[in-house]
Structures are given as C-alpha cells and as structure tokens.
C-alpha positions in Angstrom: -13.4 -2.0 24.3 -14.1 -5.2 26.3 -12.3 -8.5 25.7 -15.4 -10.1 24.4 -16.7 -7.4 22.0 -19.1 -8.7 19.4 -20.5 -7.0 16.3 -23.4 -8.2 14.2 -23.9 -7.9 10.5 -26.9 -9.0 8.5 -24.8 -9.4 5.3 -21.1 -10.2 5.7 -18.6 -11.2 3.0 -16.5 -13.9 4.7 -13.4 -15.7 3.3 -15.7 -18.3 1.6 -18.4 -15.9 0.4 -21.4 -14.0 1.6 -23.2 -15.0 4.8 -26.3 -13.8 6.6 -26.7 -12.8 10.2 -23.1 -13.0 11.3 -21.7 -12.4 14.8 -18.0 -11.5 14.9 -16.2 -11.8 18.2 -13.0 -9.7 18.8 -10.5 -9.7 21.6 -8.8 -6.7 23.2 -5.8 -7.1 20.9 -8.0 -6.5 17.8 -8.0 -10.1 16.6 -11.1 -11.9 15.3 -11.7 -14.8 17.8 -15.1 -16.2 16.6 -17.5 -16.1 13.7 -21.0 -17.3 14.0 -23.2 -17.6 11.0 -27.0 -17.5 11.4 -26.8 -15.7 14.7 -29.5 -13.7 16.4 -28.7 -10.1 17.2 -28.6 -9.4 20.9 -28.7 -5.6 21.4 -27.2 -5.9 24.9 -24.0 -7.8 23.9 -23.6 -7.0 20.2 -23.0 -3.8 18.2 -25.2 -3.9 15.1 -23.3 -2.9 11.9 -25.5 -0.6 9.7 -24.8 -2.2 6.3 -23.0 -4.9 4.3 -19.6 -5.8 5.7 -16.4 -6.6 3.7 -12.8 -6.9 4.6 -10.7 -3.8 4.7 -8.1 -3.3 2.0 -4.3 -3.3 2.5 -2.5 -0.5 0.8 0.8 -2.1 -0.2 2.7 0.9 -1.5 2.9 4.4 0.0 5.4 7.3 0.1 3.7 9.4 2.7 5.6 12.6 2.2 4.4 12.8 -1.4 0.8 13.5 -0.2 1.9 17.1 0.4 3.1 17.6 -3.2 0.1 15.9 -5.0 -0.8 18.3 -7.8 2.3 20.3 -7.7 4.0 18.7 -10.7 1.3 19.4 -13.3 2.9 22.5 -14.9 4.5 21.5 -18.2 8.3 22.0 -18.5 9.2 25.2 -20.3 11.9 25.7 -23.0 12.3 24.6 -26.6 11.7 20.9 -26.9 11.0 20.4 -23.2 9.0 17.4 -22.3 7.7 16.1 -19.0 8.2 12.6 -17.8 8.7 10.5 -14.7 12.2 11.9 -14.5 11.1 15.5 -14.5 8.5 14.6 -11.8 11.3 12.9 -9.8 13.3 16.1 -9.9 10.3 18.0 -8.3 9.9 15.3 -5.7 13.6 15.4 -4.8 13.5 19.2 -4.3 10.4 18.9 -2.2 12.0 16.2 0.0 14.6 18.7 1.2 12.0 20.7 3.2 10.4 17.8 5.1 11.3 17.6 8.8 10.2 14.8 11.2 7.5 17.1 12.5 6.2 17.9 9.0 6.3 14.2 8.0 4.3 13.1 11.0 1.6 15.7 10.4 1.4 15.0 6.6 1.4 11.2 7.2 -1.4 11.5 9.8 -3.6 13.4 7.3 -2.8 10.8 4.6 -3.5 7.8 6.8 -6.8 9.4 7.9 -7.8 9.7 4.3 -6.7 6.1 3.6 -8.9 4.9 6.5 -11.9 6.8 5.2 -11.3 5.3 1.8 -11.3 1.7 3.1 -7.6 1.1 3.5 -7.1 -0.5 6.9 -3.4 -1.1 6.7 -0.5 0.5 4.8 3.0 -0.6 3.7 5.1 2.5 4.0 8.1 2.5 1.6 10.2 5.0 3.5 13.5 6.3 2.3 13.8 9.7 4.0 16.0 8.6 6.9 18.4 11.5 7.6 18.5 15.3 7.8 18.4 17.2 4.5 22.2 17.5 4.5 22.5 13.7 4.7 23.7 13.7 8.3 21.9 11.0 10.4 19.6 12.2 13.2 20.8 11.4 16.7 18.1 8.8 16.7 18.6 7.0 13.4 14.9 5.9 13.4 13.5 9.4 14.1 11.7 9.7 10.7 10.5 6.1 10.9 9.0 6.6 14.4 7.2 9.8 13.1 5.4 7.6 10.6 4.4 5.0 13.2 3.1 7.8 15.4 1.0 9.1 12.5 -0.4 5.6 11.9 -1.3 5.2 15.5 -3.1 8.6 15.4 -5.1 7.5 12.3 -5.7 4.1 13.7 -4.3 2.3 10.7 -2.1 -0.7 10.8 1.4 -0.2 9.4 4.2 -2.2 7.8 7.2 0.0 7.9 9.6 -0.7 5.1 12.9 1.3 5.6 14.5 1.7 2.2 18.0 0.7 1.3 19.2 3.5 -1.0 23.0 3.3 -1.5 23.7 5.4 -4.5 22.4 8.1 -6.8 22.2 5.7 -9.7 24.0 2.9 -11.6 27.8 2.8 -11.5 28.0 4.5 -8.1 26.5 7.8 -9.4 26.7 10.6 -6.8 23.4 11.5 -5.2 21.8 14.9 -6.1 21.0 17.2 -3.2 17.5 15.9 -2.9 18.8 12.3 -2.6 21.4 13.0 0.1 19.0 12.2 3.0 18.0 8.9 1.4 21.5 7.4 1.2 22.3 4.7 3.8 24.7 1.8 4.2 23.3 -1.6 5.0 24.6 -1.3 8.6 22.8 2.1 9.0 19.6 0.7 7.6 19.7 -2.4 9.8 20.1 -0.2 12.9 16.9 1.6 11.9 15.1 -1.7 11.4 16.4 -3.1 14.7 15.2 0.1 16.5 11.7 -0.2 15.1 11.6 -3.9 15.7 12.8 -3.5 19.3 10.2 -0.8 20.2 7.2 -2.4 18.4 8.0 -6.1 18.7 4.7 -7.8 19.7 2.5 -4.8 18.6 -0.1 -6.4 16.4 -0.7 -3.0 14.6 3.0 -2.7 13.5 5.2 -4.8 11.4 8.6 -4.0 9.9 10.4 -5.3 6.8 12.7 -3.8 4.2 12.7 -2.2 0.8 15.8 -2.2 -1.4 14.7 0.8 -3.4 15.4 -0.5 -6.9 18.2 -2.2 -8.9 19.5 1.2 -9.9 19.9 2.5 -6.3 21.5 -0.5 -4.6 24.4 -2.8 -5.0 24.1 -6.6 -5.1 26.4 -6.9 -2.0 24.6 -4.2 0.0 21.2 -5.6 -0.8 22.2 -9.1 0.2 23.8 -7.9 3.5 20.6 -6.1 4.3 18.4 -9.1 3.5 20.6 -11.3 5.6 20.4 -9.0 8.5 16.6 -8.7 8.2 16.1 -12.4 8.0 18.2 -13.0 11.1 15.7 -10.7 13.0 12.6 -12.2 11.3 12.7 -14.9 8.6 9.2 -14.0 7.5 9.6 -10.2 7.2 8.4 -8.7 3.9 10.7 -7.4 1.2 9.5 -4.8 -1.3 11.4 -3.4 -4.3 10.6 -1.1 -7.2 11.3 -2.8 -10.5 10.9 -1.9 -14.2 8.7 1.1 -13.7 10.1 3.1 -16.6 11.5 2.1 -20.0 14.7 4.0 -19.0 15.0 1.6 -16.1 15.2 -1.2 -18.7 17.8 0.4 -20.9 20.0 1.5 -18.1 19.9 -1.9 -16.4 20.8 -3.6 -19.7 23.7 -1.2 -20.2 25.1 -1.5 -16.7 24.4 -5.2 -15.8 23.5 -6.9 -19.1 20.2 -7.9 -17.6 16.7 -6.3 -17.4 15.8 -5.2 -13.8 13.4 -8.1 -13.1 15.9 -10.5 -14.6 18.6 -9.1 -12.3 16.5 -9.5 -9.2 15.3 -13.0 -10.2 18.9 -14.1 -11.0 20.6 -12.8 -7.9 18.0 -13.3 -5.1 15.7 -16.0 -3.9 12.4 -14.4 -4.9 9.3 -15.9 -3.2 6.1 -15.1 -1.3 7.9 -12.5 1.0 8.5 -10.3 -2.0 6.5 -7.5 -3.4 7.7 -6.4 -6.9 6.4 -2.9 -7.1 5.1 -1.6 -10.5 6.9 -4.2 -12.7 5.3 -2.3 -15.6 7.6 -3.4 -18.4 8.0 -7.2 -18.5 8.8 -9.7 -21.2 6.6 -12.8 -21.5 9.3 -14.8 -19.8 9.6 -12.4 -16.9 5.8 -12.3 -16.5 5.7 -16.1 -16.2 8.7 -16.3 -13.8 7.4 -13.6 -11.6 4.0 -15.3 -11.4 5.5 -18.7 -10.6 7.8 -17.2 -7.9 4.8 -16.6 -5.6 5.8 -12.9 -5.2 3.2 -10.2 -5.4 3.0 -7.5 -8.0 2.4 -4.2 -6.3 0.3 -2.2 -8.7 -0.6 1.5 -8.3 -2.7 2.4 -11.4 -3.4 6.0 -10.5 0.2 6.9 -9.9 1.4 4.8 -12.8 -1.0 6.8 -15.0 0.0 10.2 -13.5 3.7 9.5 -14.1 3.2 8.0 -17.6 4.7 4.7 -16.6 2.7 2.4 -18.8 0.3 -0.6 -18.1 1.2 -3.8 -16.3 0.6 -7.0 -18.3 -2.3 -7.9 -16.0 -4.1 -10.6 -18.0 -1.1 -12.9 -18.9 0.2 -12.5 -15.3 -3.2 -13.5 -13.7 -3.6 -16.3 -16.3 -0.2 -17.6 -15.1 -1.4 -17.6 -11.4 0.3 -14.3 -10.5 -0.6 -12.5 -7.3 -1.4 -8.8 -7.1 -2.1 -6.0 -4.6 -2.8 -2.3 -4.9 -1.2 0.8 -3.5 -1.7 4.6 -3.7 2.0 5.3 -4.0 2.4 9.1 -4.6 -1.2 9.7 -3.4 -2.3 11.6 -6.4 -5.4 9.7 -5.5 -6.2 8.1 -2.2 -9.1 5.8 -3.3 -8.9 2.0 -3.4 -12.0 2.0 -5.6 -10.3 4.1 -8.3 -7.1 1.9 -8.1 -9.2 -1.3 -8.7 -11.4 0.3 -11.4 -8.4 1.5 -13.4 -6.6 -1.8 -13.0 -9.4 -3.2 -15.1 -10.0 -0.2 -17.3 -6.4 0.0 -18.5 -6.8 -3.6 -19.8 -10.1 -2.8 -21.5 -8.5 0.1 -23.3 -5.7 -2.1 -24.6 -7.9 -5.1 -25.5 -11.1 -3.2 -26.4 -13.1 -5.8 -24.5 -14.8 -5.9 -21.1 -14.7 -7.9 -17.8 -11.2 -9.1 -18.6 -10.2 -9.8 -15.0 -13.2 -11.9 -14.1 -12.4 -15.4 -13.1 -14.2 -16.8 -16.1 -17.7 -17.0 -17.6 -20.3 -15.7 -15.2 -17.6 -14.5 -12.8 -17.7 -11.1 -11.1 -14.9 -8.8 -12.2 -15.1 -6.6 -9.1 -15.0 -9.6 -6.7 -12.0 -11.1 -8.5 -10.1 -7.8 -8.3 -11.1 -7.1 -4.7 -10.3 -10.6 -3.4 -7.0 -10.8 -5.2 -5.9 -7.4 -3.9 -6.9 -8.4 -0.4 -4.9 -11.6 -0.5 -1.9 -10.2 -2.2 -1.8 -7.1 0.1 -2.1 -9.3 3.1 0.7 -11.6 2.0 3.3 -8.9 1.8 2.2 -6.9 4.8 3.6 -9.4 7.3 0.4 -9.2 9.4 -2.7 -11.4 9.5 -5.0 -9.5 7.2 -7.2 -9.8 4.1 -10.2 -11.7 5.3 -13.0 -11.7 7.9 -11.8 -14.9 9.5 -10.8 -16.2 12.9 -7.2 -15.3 13.6 -7.1 -12.3 11.3 -7.1 -8.7 12.4 -10.6 -7.3 12.9 -10.3 -4.9 10.0 -13.5 -4.4 8.0 -15.6 -1.9 6.1 -19.3 -1.3 6.4 -21.0 -0.1 3.2 -24.0 2.2 3.0 -27.0 0.2 1.8 -28.8 3.5 0.9 -26.0 4.8 -1.3 -27.5 5.4 -4.7 -25.2 2.9 -6.4 -25.8 0.2 -3.8 -29.5 0.5 -3.2 -31.2 -2.9 -3.9 -27.9 -4.6 -4.6 -27.0 -7.9 -2.9 -24.1 -10.4 -3.0 -21.3 -9.9 -5.5 -23.3 -7.1 -7.2 -22.5 -5.0 -4.2 -18.8 -5.1 -4.9 -19.2 -4.7 -8.6 -21.4 -1.6 -8.0 -19.0 -0.2 -5.5 -16.0 -0.5 -7.9 -17.6 0.3 -11.2 -20.6 2.5 -10.2 -19.8 4.6 -7.2 -18.4 8.1 -7.5 -19.0 9.4 -3.9 -17.7 6.9 -1.4 -20.2 4.3 -0.3 -18.2 3.6 2.9 -19.9 4.6 6.2 -17.9 2.8 8.8 -14.3 1.4 9.1 -13.2 -0.8 11.9 -9.4 -1.5 12.4 -8.1 -3.9 15.0 -11.6 -4.1 16.5 -12.0 -0.3 16.9 -14.3 1.9 15.0 -12.2 4.6 13.3 -14.9 5.9 10.9 -18.5 6.4 11.8 -21.2 8.0 9.6 -18.4 8.5 7.0 -16.3 10.7 9.3 -13.0 9.7 10.9 -12.9 10.1 14.7 -9.7 12.3 14.4 -10.7 14.0 11.2 -11.0 17.7 12.3 -7.9 18.0 14.4 -5.8 16.1 12.0 -6.9 18.3 9.1 -6.3 21.4 11.1 -2.7 20.4 11.8 -2.1 19.4 8.2 -3.5 22.7 6.9 -1.3 24.7 9.2 1.8 22.9 8.0 0.9 23.2 4.3 0.3 26.9 4.5 3.8 27.4 5.9 5.6 25.1 3.5 7.6 26.8 0.7 6.7 24.5 -2.1 
C-alpha cells in the first residue's frame, strides 16, 4: 500500500451527506488525508470501488470468548418450577469460561473478528475480564490474555479498543467468587499493570486503543473503581470507560438493598460521568435517570440481539433520544454478529411497545435507517478512543462498499440505500470492507477467512462444552 493510495467511489456517504464521484486519499498509517468531490476516476492512480460507500460501524461491546458458546444455553432448565433467566445463562457462561486458554481465546476471537469485519464492523471495543488462569492465579505475563485478543484483531484486520475489566468481587457485600469467576478477579493494581503493559506495547499504534471497564456496580467497590480510573487517567486523560449498568431487574433490587441507590444513580452520584463513558445496556431506567444519562454526554451501549436472547428488556430509546442521548451498538455475547440486525431490532423493539412505525426517525420526512446508522456511528466512535465514525479527513479509512446488484438495493439511491439495507436485506449486501486503508473483504469474502475458520473449527471440535 503506497503512501498516496486513492480510491474512487461514484456514490459515497460523507459526514455531511451523499456525494457523487469522490476520490478518497489515504496514507500508509490508514488515515484519510484527502476527500475530493466531483473527481474524475483515473484508473492508473485510483482503485475504483464497485458500489455505494458508507462508513464502517464500530462495535462498542464484545465478550469475544462467548462466541464459542453461542447457542449452547438454549436448553430449558429441568426440575419442578425451574425457569431460565439471565442468571442461569450466566452460570453456563461461567462454567464455559473455565476451559478457555490464551491459545483458545486467540483462535475464537480471530474467528469472531473475521465475522465482524464481514458484517461491516470495522472496529471493536473488547470488554475483557478473563485475565488469569482458571484457578485465579495470574499468568507470568499479566497481559497474556489481553495480548491474545490484540493478535486476533490484527489477524482479522479490525481495529480494537481493549477494555480490561475491573472485577473485584463475586457480588455485592464482598461475595466470594464462584469457580467460574476466579479468573476474573483483579485488584486495581493488577488491572493497571495489564493496562500499562498494553499501553506500552501498542502506544502509537493507530489500530489499537486501551481504556478500562469497571464490570458493573455489583462487581466493584467505589474505592477500587476510583483508584483504577485515577490510574488510567494518569496514563491517558481521554481513555474510554465502559461499565455494565441496570441490565436486569435483579440488578436494581440488589443495588437498592446494598447501596440505597439504583445502579445508574450510584454511578452518576459517585463518578464524573461524561463523554468518555459508555453505559452498557442501561435497560431499566427511571425517567430521571434517562434524562440525566442523556445530559451527561455518555453513550448508551445497546446490544438488542443479546438483550433479547437474555430476556433483559427494552431500553427506553425514544425518551432518551428525545433528550439528546447518544447511542452505539454492540454484539455482546455474539448470539448474532450482524450490525444490520442490531439496528433493525433497536427500532423494532420500540415499534412493538408503541405499536407505531418509524419512531427513531429524526422527524417528519426523516429516514429511520439513516438516523439509527449515523447515531450508532457517532456514539461508537466517541467511546472507542480512536478517530472513527465518518468518511472524513483525519478519520481512519474504515468504510464499507455495498453491492448495488443486491436484490434489496437494486435501483435504490441516497438514504433509501441505508433504509433498504437495514429494513429489507436478509443476505448481507456488503461486498467490500476496508479498514485502516486496507481491503479486508473482497467479493464478500474475508482475505483470511479459510485459514481462520479451519483453526476455529479445530478448536471447537476439541472443546468439552
């Protein structure tokens, strides 16, 4: 890839809308250096992109190891009166986590990230809490599992924001961890050593960022969380902070019992919440919390397919957006790795509640698909700690090329392309994906697809799960 690589698109969705005949210049570091509208295609100096071009989507919430257990928790619990819930699913996940080694994690994550890229995700925020051996003893290299994830991202060509998770306790009131949680438990000092190791090795790498993720109010202490945030901010004052909040109704009742506050109230009261923060799920909010969260500038990290699979509930999207709230999407447990499905169900959930249509559009005559896609781009970029979310100078050269001959896109132009992609396409309409100025998907196939799948298949066949 030369320093002055240029691509040419006849129909490109720029930060300020659709444009015709666009030449995009990229440097060797994968950054967009120039955009020329109304350009003429030069076949000698430009690569012609074979369809409409839109910005690649950030995936702001991922637990990579859970890709290998997708579908394994769908047998109903047995016994008189037994019911399945998030908490029975969590028991399955904890047992599964005991078998994952650094080698297994790298192979599983590489397969997952390859699937993400094919689906149009061009960056991922990895909410990573499996730091130690299954017995809870740290590896000789405390960042061993973290580095395995970064190697997997490099293999797939996806940008990554690694979010090592602070997980201090098995639950409120210093509850002892169960066997599956032992390898998650870290002190603030241990976690900061992991963050520092990743920061030292990858500082200056435009494809890698590092932040932190206090797991949730039930798994951390106020003191430990503050110490971790202070240490992170000393390394990088702009580093992103992600936290699970109010995913389940039980989260609310336990938090009220132990702290006298609801989980979102507890976070808002004890910490300076702002644009660095991603409040993941935030499913169960009061009207006051919804308004406060929206006004804080934080991003709501929404994962509709996982939230549906786990029976979490539905985020109060409409009052949150009406209050100026910011959103992004993630695939979380990877029961689905499909940004189109996440966006579609973000709207469909609201339609089922309200029994009306096009609720998330920006107003009369507005495109629902464009509003959802643009908001998810901007919110995901905001809490990734990297220059993402638009085809614009200074941003990463991360973009998707759609197939103009796809049955759902034929004859569509402008905003109707995005509406048709989200609300009409079943088979993926994505034919190329470029990340950091490099083409990772061509003719709907990832450049490392075959060998990555072969390695993943070999690992899965051997796992006792």
